[in-house]
C-alpha positions as CSV (number, residue, x, y, z in Angstrom):
1,X,96.6,113.8,133.9
2,X,95.3,111.7,131.0
3,X,97.4,110.3,128.2
4,X,97.0,111.2,124.6
5,X,96.3,108.3,122.2
6,X,97.4,108.2,118.6
7,X,95.0,105.4,117.6
8,X,92.2,106.1,115.1
9,X,88.7,106.0,116.4
10,X,85.8,104.0,114.7
11,X,85.0,103.9,111.9
12,X,88.5,104.9,110.9
13,X,90.2,102.3,113.2
14,X,89.2,99.6,110.7
15,X,91.0,101.4,107.8
16,X,94.6,100.7,106.9
17,X,97.4,103.3,106.9
18,X,97.0,103.4,103.1
19,X,93.2,103.9,103.2
20,X,93.0,106.7,105.8
21,X,95.0,109.3,103.8
22,X,93.3,108.2,100.5
23,X,89.9,108.8,102.1
24,X,91.0,112.1,103.5
25,X,92.4,113.4,100.2
26,X,89.3,112.4,98.4
27,X,86.7,113.5,100.8
28,X,88.2,116.5,102.7
29,X,90.0,118.2,99.8
30,X,87.6,117.2,97.0
31,X,90.5,116.0,94.8
32,X,89.6,113.9,91.8
33,X,90.7,110.3,91.5
34,X,93.4,111.4,89.1
35,X,94.7,114.1,91.5
36,X,94.7,111.6,94.4
37,X,96.5,109.0,92.3
38,X,99.2,111.6,91.4
39,X,99.7,112.5,95.0
40,X,99.8,109.0,96.3
41,X,101.7,107.5,93.4
42,X,99.2,104.9,92.3
43,X,97.1,104.5,89.1
44,X,93.7,106.1,89.3
45,X,92.0,102.8,88.8
46,X,93.7,101.5,92.0
47,X,92.5,104.6,93.9
48,X,88.9,104.0,92.6
49,X,88.9,100.3,93.6
50,X,90.4,101.1,97.0
51,X,87.9,103.8,97.6
52,X,85.1,101.4,96.7
53,X,86.5,98.9,99.3
54,X,86.7,101.7,101.9
55,X,83.1,102.6,101.2
56,X,82.1,99.0,101.8
57,X,84.0,98.8,105.0
58,X,82.4,102.0,106.4
59,X,78.9,100.8,105.4
60,X,79.2,97.6,107.4
């Protein structure tokens, strides 16, 4: 019987534990930057900058 792995698969394996939920909240739920910032407890500008960094990582 195989073992179940809890590691993320590419391309998400290259994202941090902060970036994965941010991307999920923004993409999967279609929340706005302001809504995501309220949920995660960061300023919306921080969320915008981090999402831009994530986009760059995933385009590599």
